[in-house]
C-alpha positions as a Markdown table, in Angstrom:
| # | Residue | x | y | z |
|---|---|---|---|---|
| 1 | Unk | 4.6 | -4.3 | 8.7 |
| 2 | Unk | 4.3 | -6.5 | 11.8 |
| 3 | Unk | 0.5 | -6.7 | 11.4 |
| 4 | Unk | 1.0 | -7.8 | 7.8 |
| 5 | Unk | 3.5 | -10.5 | 8.9 |
| 6 | Unk | 1.0 | -11.6 | 11.5 |
| 7 | Unk | -1.5 | -12.1 | 8.7 |
| 8 | Unk | 1.2 | -14.0 | 6.8 |
| 9 | Unk | 1.4 | -11.4 | 4.1 |
| 10 | Unk | 5.1 | -11.3 | 3.3 |
| 11 | Unk | 5.5 | -9.8 | -0.1 |
| 12 | Unk | 5.7 | -6.3 | 1.2 |
| 13 | Unk | 8.5 | -3.7 | 1.4 |
| 14 | Unk | 8.6 | -0.7 | 3.7 |
| 15 | Unk | 10.0 | 2.6 | 2.7 |
| 16 | Unk | 11.0 | 3.2 | 6.3 |
| 17 | Unk | 9.2 | 6.5 | 6.9 |
| 18 | Unk | 6.3 | 8.4 | 5.5 |
| 19 | Unk | 7.9 | 8.8 | 2.1 |
| 20 | Unk | 9.8 | 7.2 | -0.7 |
| 21 | Unk | 13.1 | 8.9 | -1.6 |
| 22 | Unk | 15.2 | 9.0 | -4.7 |
| 23 | Unk | 17.7 | 6.6 | -3.1 |
| 24 | Unk | 15.1 | 3.9 | -2.9 |
| 25 | Unk | 14.2 | 4.0 | -6.6 |
| 26 | Unk | 17.3 | 1.9 | -7.7 |
| 27 | Unk | 16.2 | -0.8 | -5.3 |
| 28 | Unk | 12.8 | -0.9 | -6.9 |
| 29 | Unk | 14.4 | -1.1 | -10.3 |
| 30 | Unk | 16.6 | -3.9 | -9.0 |
| 31 | Unk | 13.6 | -5.9 | -7.8 |
| 32 | Unk | 12.0 | -5.3 | -11.2 |
| 33 | Unk | 15.2 | -6.5 | -13.0 |
| 34 | Unk | 15.7 | -9.6 | -10.9 |
| 35 | Unk | 12.1 | -10.8 | -10.4 |
| 36 | Unk | 10.2 | -9.3 | -13.4 |
| 37 | Unk | 7.8 | -7.7 | -10.9 |
| 38 | Unk | 7.3 | -4.1 | -11.9 |
| 39 | Unk | 3.9 | -3.3 | -10.3 |
| 40 | Unk | 4.2 | -2.0 | -6.7 |
| 41 | Unk | 1.3 | -1.2 | -4.4 |
| 42 | Unk | 1.9 | 1.9 | -2.3 |
| 43 | Unk | 0.0 | 2.1 | 1.0 |
| 44 | Unk | 0.9 | 5.1 | 3.2 |
| 45 | Unk | -0.8 | 6.1 | 6.4 |
| 46 | Unk | -4.1 | 8.0 | 6.2 |
| 47 | Unk | -2.7 | 11.0 | 8.1 |
| 48 | Unk | -1.1 | 14.2 | 6.6 |
| 49 | Unk | 2.4 | 12.8 | 6.6 |
| 50 | Unk | 1.2 | 9.7 | 4.7 |
| 51 | Unk | -0.6 | 11.9 | 2.1 |
| 52 | Unk | 2.5 | 14.0 | 1.7 |
| 53 | Unk | 4.6 | 10.9 | 1.4 |
| 54 | Unk | 2.3 | 9.5 | -1.3 |
| 55 | Unk | 2.4 | 12.7 | -3.2 |
| 56 | Unk | 6.2 | 12.5 | -3.2 |
| 57 | Unk | 6.1 | 8.8 | -4.3 |
| 58 | Unk | 3.8 | 9.7 | -7.2 |
| 59 | Unk | 6.3 | 12.3 | -8.4 |
| 60 | Unk | 9.2 | 9.9 | -8.2 |
| 61 | Unk | 7.5 | 7.0 | -9.8 |
| 62 | Unk | 5.9 | 9.0 | -12.6 |
| 63 | Unk | 9.3 | 9.4 | -14.3 |
| 64 | Unk | 10.2 | 5.7 | -13.9 |
| 65 | Unk | 9.2 | 3.9 | -17.1 |
| 66 | Unk | 9.7 | 0.4 | -15.8 |
| 67 | Unk | 7.8 | 0.8 | -12.5 |
| 68 | Unk | 4.1 | 0.8 | -12.2 |
| 69 | Unk | 2.4 | 2.3 | -9.2 |
| 70 | Unk | -0.8 | 1.1 | -7.6 |
| 71 | Unk | -2.1 | 3.2 | -4.7 |
| 72 | Unk | -4.2 | 2.0 | -1.7 |
| 73 | Unk | -7.5 | 4.0 | -1.6 |
| 74 | Unk | -8.5 | 4.7 | 1.9 |
| 75 | Unk | -11.9 | 6.1 | 0.7 |
| 76 | Unk | -12.9 | 3.1 | -1.4 |
| 77 | Unk | -16.3 | 1.5 | -1.0 |
| 78 | Unk | -16.9 | -2.2 | -0.3 |
| 79 | Unk | -20.2 | -3.8 | -1.2 |
| 80 | Unk | -21.9 | -5.6 | 1.7 |
| 81 | Unk | -24.9 | -7.7 | 1.2 |
| 82 | Unk | -26.1 | -6.9 | 4.7 |
| 83 | Unk | -25.1 | -3.2 | 5.1 |
| 84 | Unk | -24.9 | -2.0 | 1.6 |
| 85 | Unk | -21.8 | 0.0 | 0.7 |
| 86 | Unk | -19.2 | 0.3 | 3.5 |
| 87 | Unk | -15.9 | 2.2 | 3.8 |
| 88 | Unk | -12.9 | 1.9 | 6.0 |
| 89 | Unk | -13.7 | 3.7 | 9.3 |
| 90 | Unk | -11.7 | 6.9 | 10.1 |
| 91 | Unk | -10.4 | 5.2 | 13.2 |
| 92 | Unk | -8.3 | 3.0 | 11.0 |
| 93 | Unk | -5.4 | 5.1 | 9.8 |
| 94 | Unk | -2.5 | 2.7 | 9.1 |
| 95 | Unk | -2.0 | -0.9 | 8.4 |
| 96 | Unk | -1.4 | -1.7 | 12.1 |
| 97 | Unk | -5.0 | -0.6 | 12.9 |
| 98 | Unk | -6.5 | -3.4 | 10.8 |
| 99 | Unk | -7.2 | -6.8 | 12.3 |
| 100 | Unk | -5.6 | -9.8 | 10.8 |
| 101 | Unk | -9.0 | -10.9 | 9.6 |
| 102 | Unk | -9.5 | -7.6 | 7.8 |
| 103 | Unk | -6.1 | -7.8 | 6.2 |
| 104 | Unk | -6.8 | -11.3 | 5.0 |
| 105 | Unk | -10.1 | -10.2 | 3.6 |
| 106 | Unk | -8.4 | -7.4 | 1.7 |
| 107 | Unk | -5.9 | -9.9 | 0.4 |
| 108 | Unk | -8.6 | -12.3 | -0.7 |
| 109 | Unk | -10.4 | -9.5 | -2.6 |
| 110 | Unk | -7.1 | -8.6 | -4.3 |
| 111 | Unk | -7.1 | -5.2 | -2.8 |
| 112 | Unk | -3.7 | -5.6 | -1.2 |
């Protein structure tokens, strides 16, 4: 979250841990009700705890008719006119590992 704030990307919410739990669903529903925003982007760490947390979040969100889930794809390919297709290096495993410039680029491309 701190790295996102450093990049001036403020419209984020942390689940405070490697998972979303059933007690956080009413808060997402409240955001949806109060703002009209119903699409949430879930971006967990690339490690096993993050993958497990994502799996749990998918289960919880799947039964919520008013909440749409978008998942950050760590394995996505990005076209580069110089290098061809590139991916996120394995050395980057969470949002804090990205540089501010990388986060801003992801934001500009509407990936985050």
